[in-house]
C-alpha positions as CSV (number, residue, x, y, z in Angstrom):
1,X,4.4,-32.1,53.5
2,X,4.8,-35.8,54.4
3,X,3.1,-36.9,51.1
4,X,5.5,-34.8,49.1
5,X,8.4,-36.3,50.9
6,X,7.1,-39.8,50.1
7,X,6.6,-38.9,46.5
8,X,10.2,-37.7,46.3
9,X,11.4,-40.8,48.0
10,X,9.6,-42.9,45.4
11,X,11.1,-40.9,42.5
12,X,14.6,-41.3,44.0
13,X,14.2,-45.1,44.4
14,X,12.8,-45.4,40.8
15,X,15.7,-43.3,39.5
16,X,18.2,-45.5,41.3
17,X,16.6,-48.7,39.9
18,X,16.4,-47.3,36.4
19,X,20.0,-46.2,36.6
20,X,21.0,-49.8,37.4
21,X,18.9,-51.1,34.6
22,X,20.2,-48.6,32.1
23,X,23.8,-49.3,33.1
24,X,23.3,-53.0,32.5
25,X,21.6,-52.4,29.2
26,X,24.3,-50.0,28.1
27,X,27.0,-52.6,28.8
28,X,25.2,-55.3,26.8
29,X,24.1,-52.9,24.0
30,X,27.6,-51.5,23.5
31,X,28.7,-55.0,22.7
32,X,26.1,-55.1,19.9
33,X,27.0,-51.6,18.8
34,X,23.6,-50.3,19.7
35,X,22.4,-47.4,21.9
36,X,20.3,-48.3,25.0
37,X,17.0,-47.4,23.4
38,X,17.9,-49.2,20.2
39,X,18.8,-52.3,22.2
40,X,15.6,-52.1,24.2
41,X,13.5,-51.8,21.0
42,X,15.3,-54.8,19.4
43,X,14.9,-56.7,22.6
44,X,11.2,-56.1,22.8
45,X,10.8,-57.1,19.1
46,X,12.9,-60.2,19.5
47,X,11.2,-61.3,22.7
48,X,7.7,-60.7,21.1
49,X,8.7,-62.9,18.2
50,X,6.1,-61.1,16.0
51,X,5.8,-57.8,14.2
52,X,4.6,-55.0,16.4
53,X,2.9,-51.7,15.6
54,X,5.0,-48.5,16.1
55,X,2.4,-47.3,18.6
56,X,2.7,-50.5,20.7
57,X,6.5,-50.2,20.7
58,X,6.1,-46.6,21.8
59,X,3.9,-47.6,24.7
60,X,6.3,-50.5,25.7
61,X,9.3,-48.2,25.7
62,X,7.6,-45.2,27.2
63,X,8.6,-43.0,24.3
64,X,6.7,-40.9,21.8
65,X,5.8,-42.3,18.4
66,X,8.1,-39.8,16.7
67,X,11.1,-40.8,18.9
68,X,10.5,-44.5,18.3
69,X,10.1,-43.8,14.5
70,X,13.6,-42.1,14.6
71,X,15.1,-45.1,16.4
72,X,13.5,-47.4,13.8
73,X,14.8,-45.3,10.9
74,X,18.4,-45.7,12.2
75,X,17.9,-49.5,12.8
76,X,16.3,-49.9,9.4
77,X,19.3,-48.2,7.7
78,X,21.6,-50.7,9.5
79,X,19.4,-53.6,8.2
80,X,18.4,-54.7,11.7
81,X,14.6,-54.1,11.5
82,X,12.0,-54.1,8.7
83,X,8.8,-52.0,8.4
84,X,5.7,-53.3,6.7
85,X,2.4,-51.5,6.2
86,X,-0.9,-53.2,7.2
87,X,-2.8,-54.4,4.2
88,X,-6.1,-53.4,5.9
89,X,-5.1,-49.9,7.0
90,X,-2.1,-48.3,5.2
91,X,-1.7,-45.9,8.2
92,X,-0.6,-48.8,10.4
93,X,3.1,-49.6,10.3
94,X,4.5,-52.9,11.7
95,X,8.1,-53.4,12.7
96,X,10.0,-56.6,13.1
97,X,13.6,-57.7,13.5
98,X,15.4,-59.3,10.6
99,X,16.1,-63.1,10.8
100,X,19.8,-62.2,11.0
101,X,19.3,-60.0,14.0
102,X,17.1,-62.6,15.7
103,X,19.9,-65.2,15.5
104,X,22.9,-62.8,16.0
105,X,21.6,-60.9,19.0
106,X,19.8,-63.8,20.8
107,X,22.8,-64.5,23.0
108,X,23.1,-60.8,24.1
109,X,19.5,-60.6,25.0
110,X,19.6,-63.9,26.9
111,X,22.5,-62.4,28.8
112,X,20.5,-59.3,29.7
113,X,17.6,-61.4,30.9
114,X,20.0,-63.6,32.9
115,X,21.4,-60.5,34.7
116,X,18.0,-59.4,35.7
117,X,17.0,-62.9,36.8
118,X,20.2,-63.0,38.9
119,X,19.3,-59.7,40.6
120,X,15.7,-60.8,41.3
121,X,16.9,-64.2,42.6
122,X,18.4,-62.3,45.6
123,X,14.9,-61.5,46.8
124,X,12.6,-63.9,48.6
125,X,9.4,-64.9,46.9
126,X,7.6,-62.7,49.4
127,X,9.8,-59.7,48.5
128,X,9.3,-60.2,44.8
129,X,5.5,-60.3,45.3
130,X,5.7,-57.1,47.4
131,X,7.7,-55.4,44.6
132,X,5.2,-56.5,42.0
133,X,2.3,-55.4,44.1
134,X,3.9,-52.0,44.7
135,X,4.7,-51.5,41.1
136,X,1.1,-52.4,40.0
137,X,-0.2,-50.0,42.6
138,X,2.0,-47.3,41.4
139,X,0.9,-47.9,37.8
140,X,-2.8,-47.7,38.9
141,X,-2.1,-44.4,40.7
142,X,-0.3,-42.9,37.6
143,X,-3.1,-44.1,35.3
144,X,-5.7,-42.4,37.5
145,X,-3.7,-39.2,37.2
146,X,-3.7,-39.5,33.4
147,X,-7.4,-39.7,33.3
């Protein structure tokens, strides 16, 4: 019974943390006229500074390939991202932000990063290390469950 209670507490904490992150993202993305997932996708692409495979974007966002493809479809129609097929394997599709987006939205993404840095600056170096250690441990436990 105690283990279930701990699991539920972990879920509640993660839900609260993700809610805070989503709220911050929603605020910044609204200014760019993007949904949260669209903003996150563009943020990942902009931060990466190179084209990425749809499957890698899906993994980074924690969304299915089909969901990410739908997001990309809408962003492509708006002229915000571009798709290119691999010359070696036509099944592989790469996505990148347009140069205009890279310039135009850089300030917004810098603001998002600054907000998270401000939040994390409230913690001591020891607390930040504990958070990272705990999250890495959680990731390992979840990966074990998947296998």
